[in-house]
Backbone as ProteinMPNN parsed JSONL, in Angstrom:
{"seq_chain_A": "MLRVTKAASVQFSQPMLFRVIRVHEWKTYDGWAWLDGYQLNSAGDAVERRSIFVRLDGLQPGILGRTPRPIAPRTNVMV", "coords_chain_A": {"N_chain_A": [[-32.192, 20.159, -4.642], [-30.433, 22.478, -2.723], [-28.699, 23.423, 0.285], [-27.263, 26.379, 0.884], [-24.502, 27.729, 2.366], [-22.166, 29.628, 4.402], [-20.02, 27.948, 4.16], [-19.908, 27.316, 1.5], [-19.405, 29.739, 0.273], [-18.213, 32.918, 1.293], [-20.065, 34.912, 0.909], [-22.534, 33.963, 1.628], [-23.513, 34.35, 4.356], [-25.919, 34.247, 5.602], [-27.751, 31.386, 5.566], [-29.281, 29.759, 2.708], [-31.911, 28.178, 0.815], [-31.658, 26.528, -2.291], [-32.64, 25.871, -5.553], [-31.259, 24.157, -8.104], [-30.956, 24.801, -11.53], [-29.209, 24.79, -13.583], [-25.794, 24.026, -14.224], [-23.106, 25.888, -14.96], [-20.639, 25.588, -17.522], [-18.432, 27.125, -17.397], [-15.018, 28.117, -17.184], [-13.426, 27.974, -14.107], [-11.979, 28.351, -10.819], [-10.437, 25.354, -9.503], [-12.741, 23.097, -8.133], [-14.766, 24.931, -7.768], [-17.855, 26.449, -8.922], [-20.241, 27.967, -11.18], [-23.621, 28.344, -10.592], [-26.94, 28.278, -11.789], [-30.207, 29.094, -10.746], [-32.99, 28.944, -8.451], [-33.682, 30.851, -5.599], [-35.175, 29.694, -2.662], [-38.057, 29.931, -0.513], [-39.032, 29.083, 2.903], [-41.172, 27.392, 2.486], [-40.615, 26.216, 0.128], [-41.11, 27.57, -2.183], [-40.182, 29.343, -5.125], [-38.452, 32.362, -4.9], [-36.668, 34.113, -5.986], [-34.731, 34.338, -8.93], [-31.401, 33.34, -9.443], [-27.838, 33.572, -10.064], [-25.128, 31.911, -8.817], [-21.852, 31.737, -7.35], [-19.973, 29.187, -6.188], [-18.234, 27.076, -3.809], [-17.948, 23.749, -4.434], [-17.613, 21.583, -2.609], [-18.589, 22.707, -0.328], [-21.303, 22.743, -0.379], [-24.554, 21.678, 0.747], [-27.083, 19.124, 1.18], [-30.451, 20.16, 0.708], [-33.277, 20.58, 2.874], [-36.699, 20.762, 3.247], [-38.723, 22.131, 5.723], [-39.794, 19.989, 8.42], [-38.823, 16.647, 8.251], [-40.854, 13.847, 8.259], [-40.535, 11.284, 10.692], [-39.776, 7.924, 9.967], [-42.163, 5.326, 10.537], [-41.673, 2.675, 12.661], [-41.976, -0.811, 11.977], [-44.346, -2.875, 13.71], [-43.469, -5.301, 16.084], [-43.867, -8.591, 17.346], [-43.449, -9.3, 20.661], [-42.382, -11.683, 22.842], [-42.872, -12.402, 26.19]], "CA_chain_A": [[-32.253, 21.317, -3.804], [-29.228, 22.611, -1.914], [-28.601, 24.425, 1.343], [-26.033, 27.112, 0.594], [-24.062, 28.424, 3.573], [-20.846, 30.244, 4.352], [-19.055, 26.909, 3.756], [-19.837, 27.341, 0.038], [-18.831, 31.03, -0.088], [-18.411, 33.881, 2.383], [-21.209, 35.779, 0.632], [-23.75, 33.352, 2.157], [-23.486, 34.327, 5.823], [-27.269, 33.779, 5.922], [-28.007, 30.219, 4.719], [-30.47, 29.792, 1.859], [-32.227, 27.0, 0.013], [-31.433, 26.867, -3.687], [-32.971, 24.832, -6.527], [-30.356, 24.293, -9.249], [-31.513, 24.484, -12.848], [-28.112, 24.631, -14.543], [-24.409, 24.216, -13.796], [-22.371, 26.429, -16.104], [-19.364, 24.931, -17.836], [-17.412, 28.167, -17.459], [-13.767, 27.803, -16.484], [-13.28, 28.65, -12.81], [-10.987, 27.693, -9.971], [-10.757, 23.954, -9.211], [-13.663, 22.892, -7.017], [-15.768, 26.003, -7.743], [-18.746, 26.425, -10.085], [-21.357, 28.903, -11.288], [-24.907, 27.656, -10.645], [-28.165, 29.057, -12.012], [-31.343, 28.451, -10.095], [-33.95, 29.759, -7.723], [-33.66, 30.907, -4.147], [-36.466, 29.215, -2.185], [-38.446, 30.28, 0.855], [-39.131, 27.891, 3.752], [-42.213, 26.515, 1.947], [-40.112, 25.629, -1.112], [-41.505, 28.391, -3.329], [-39.123, 30.169, -5.702], [-38.661, 33.782, -4.623], [-35.762, 34.912, -6.803], [-33.795, 33.606, -9.788], [-30.046, 33.816, -9.162], [-26.625, 32.86, -10.465], [-24.236, 31.973, -7.655], [-20.518, 31.176, -7.504], [-19.829, 28.436, -4.942], [-17.311, 25.957, -3.625], [-18.796, 22.567, -4.517], [-17.568, 20.749, -1.408], [-19.253, 23.407, 0.764], [-22.758, 22.648, -0.549], [-25.231, 20.671, 1.563], [-28.433, 18.823, 0.694], [-31.48, 21.002, 1.315], [-34.448, 19.89, 3.402], [-37.799, 21.678, 3.553], [-39.496, 21.81, 6.921], [-39.389, 18.787, 9.143], [-39.072, 15.387, 7.567], [-41.462, 12.924, 9.216], [-39.742, 10.121, 11.049], [-40.476, 6.706, 9.533], [-42.771, 4.526, 11.597], [-41.082, 1.333, 12.707], [-42.997, -1.862, 11.983], [-44.577, -3.511, 15.007], [-42.972, -6.677, 16.204], [-44.434, -9.324, 18.489], [-42.426, -9.608, 21.662], [-42.883, -12.669, 23.816], [-42.232, -12.213, 27.504]], "C_chain_A": [[-31.024, 21.294, -2.895], [-29.44, 23.613, -0.791], [-27.242, 25.085, 1.141], [-25.693, 27.953, 1.821], [-22.7, 29.056, 3.338], [-19.77, 29.234, 3.94], [-18.875, 26.879, 2.243], [-19.221, 28.634, -0.468], [-19.146, 32.021, 1.027], [-19.607, 34.795, 2.148], [-22.511, 35.242, 1.209], [-23.689, 33.22, 3.675], [-24.856, 33.948, 6.371], [-27.57, 32.591, 5.008], [-29.266, 30.399, 3.884], [-30.665, 28.442, 1.188], [-32.183, 27.412, -1.442], [-31.766, 25.672, -4.564], [-32.137, 25.078, -7.776], [-31.098, 23.936, -10.535], [-30.419, 24.29, -13.893], [-26.774, 24.836, -13.832], [-23.657, 24.686, -15.027], [-21.059, 25.68, -16.302], [-18.241, 25.949, -17.973], [-16.178, 27.727, -16.682], [-13.679, 28.655, -15.224], [-12.132, 27.989, -12.067], [-11.417, 26.251, -9.732], [-11.668, 23.873, -7.997], [-14.743, 23.95, -6.881], [-16.628, 25.908, -8.996], [-19.756, 27.563, -10.008], [-22.629, 28.077, -11.441], [-26.012, 28.66, -10.935], [-29.293, 28.325, -11.316], [-32.222, 29.454, -9.394], [-33.703, 29.685, -6.23], [-35.064, 30.561, -3.679], [-36.771, 29.76, -0.8], [-38.633, 28.978, 1.64], [-40.215, 26.924, 3.295], [-41.778, 25.835, 0.652], [-40.523, 26.38, -2.354], [-40.336, 29.231, -3.811], [-39.442, 31.642, -5.443], [-37.762, 34.676, -5.465], [-34.882, 33.992, -7.645], [-32.415, 34.207, -9.592], [-29.008, 32.975, -9.882], [-25.662, 33.025, -9.297], [-22.923, 31.262, -7.975], [-20.165, 30.511, -6.179], [-18.71, 27.408, -5.003], [-18.153, 24.696, -3.542], [-18.776, 21.724, -3.246], [-18.17, 21.449, -0.188], [-20.771, 23.351, 0.681], [-23.318, 21.506, 0.29], [-26.581, 20.344, 0.942], [-29.448, 19.699, 1.419], [-32.676, 20.185, 1.745], [-35.495, 20.942, 3.741], [-38.528, 21.213, 4.8], [-38.949, 20.609, 7.652], [-39.74, 17.558, 8.336], [-39.692, 14.42, 8.569], [-40.579, 11.708, 9.459], [-40.48, 8.867, 10.6], [-41.017, 5.937, 10.734], [-42.189, 3.125, 11.523], [-42.186, 0.292, 12.703], [-43.132, -2.478, 13.38], [-44.03, -4.926, 14.98], [-43.631, -7.309, 17.42], [-43.294, -9.693, 19.421], [-43.042, -10.582, 22.653], [-42.11, -12.509, 25.111], [-42.469, -13.423, 28.352]], "O_chain_A": [[-30.629, 20.251, -2.374], [-30.253, 24.531, -0.902], [-26.203, 24.429, 1.218], [-26.491, 28.781, 2.261], [-22.158, 29.023, 2.233], [-18.722, 29.624, 3.427], [-17.825, 26.47, 1.748], [-18.583, 28.643, -1.521], [-20.218, 31.967, 1.63], [-20.114, 35.396, 3.095], [-23.498, 35.974, 1.28], [-23.798, 32.119, 4.216], [-24.959, 33.397, 7.467], [-27.639, 32.762, 3.791], [-30.199, 31.094, 4.287], [-29.723, 27.67, 1.016], [-32.616, 28.509, -1.797], [-31.24, 24.58, -4.351], [-32.298, 26.104, -8.436], [-31.774, 22.911, -10.617], [-30.655, 23.707, -14.952], [-26.639, 25.696, -12.962], [-23.578, 23.968, -16.024], [-20.454, 25.201, -15.343], [-17.217, 25.668, -18.594], [-16.28, 27.052, -15.658], [-13.834, 29.875, -15.261], [-11.405, 27.167, -12.626], [-12.609, 25.945, -9.753], [-11.408, 24.493, -6.966], [-15.561, 23.876, -5.964], [-16.199, 25.359, -10.011], [-20.083, 28.057, -8.928], [-22.711, 27.213, -12.314], [-26.018, 29.764, -10.388], [-29.335, 27.095, -11.295], [-32.208, 30.647, -9.697], [-33.535, 28.604, -5.665], [-36.043, 31.07, -4.226], [-35.863, 30.019, -0.01], [-38.415, 27.893, 1.101], [-40.189, 25.752, 3.672], [-42.489, 24.974, 0.134], [-40.316, 25.896, -3.467], [-39.582, 29.772, -3.003], [-40.545, 32.111, -5.724], [-38.05, 35.86, -5.642], [-34.354, 32.997, -7.149], [-32.26, 35.428, -9.575], [-29.258, 31.83, -10.259], [-25.41, 34.141, -8.842], [-22.885, 30.315, -8.761], [-20.065, 31.187, -5.155], [-18.303, 26.943, -6.068], [-18.998, 24.585, -2.654], [-19.814, 21.201, -2.842], [-18.254, 20.846, 0.882], [-21.458, 23.854, 1.569], [-22.648, 20.499, 0.515], [-27.167, 21.181, 0.256], [-29.311, 19.949, 2.617], [-33.054, 19.22, 1.081], [-35.202, 21.907, 4.447], [-38.902, 20.046, 4.917], [-37.777, 20.26, 7.513], [-40.842, 17.453, 7.798], [-39.113, 14.191, 9.631], [-39.959, 11.178, 8.537], [-41.685, 8.75, 10.825], [-40.404, 5.906, 11.801], [-42.205, 2.477, 10.477], [-43.218, 0.478, 13.348], [-42.159, -2.583, 14.126], [-44.123, -5.637, 13.98], [-43.917, -6.629, 18.406], [-42.31, -10.313, 19.018], [-44.099, -10.319, 23.226], [-40.88, -12.483, 25.132], [-42.018, -13.475, 29.496]]}, "name": "protein", "num_of_chains": 1, "seq": "MLRVTKAASVQFSQPMLFRVIRVHEWKTYDGWAWLDGYQLNSAGDAVERRSIFVRLDGLQPGILGRTPRPIAPRTNVMV"}
């Protein structure tokens, strides 16, 4: 899952979550690619199938909701 923002292409002024199902092998500019996948809502449900043209180094990992913070193991402290 990716977070697609303006850093990937100016067409994404509103960030979106995107689940990639295929990377096309079409010839494009260096560092760019056509991706097929699904636009996701905040719950992670697919709302629309899309093909997008993006700058690969502008893509970010996508995160749904809040990720729970890991609980640190208890340690015995002697005072």
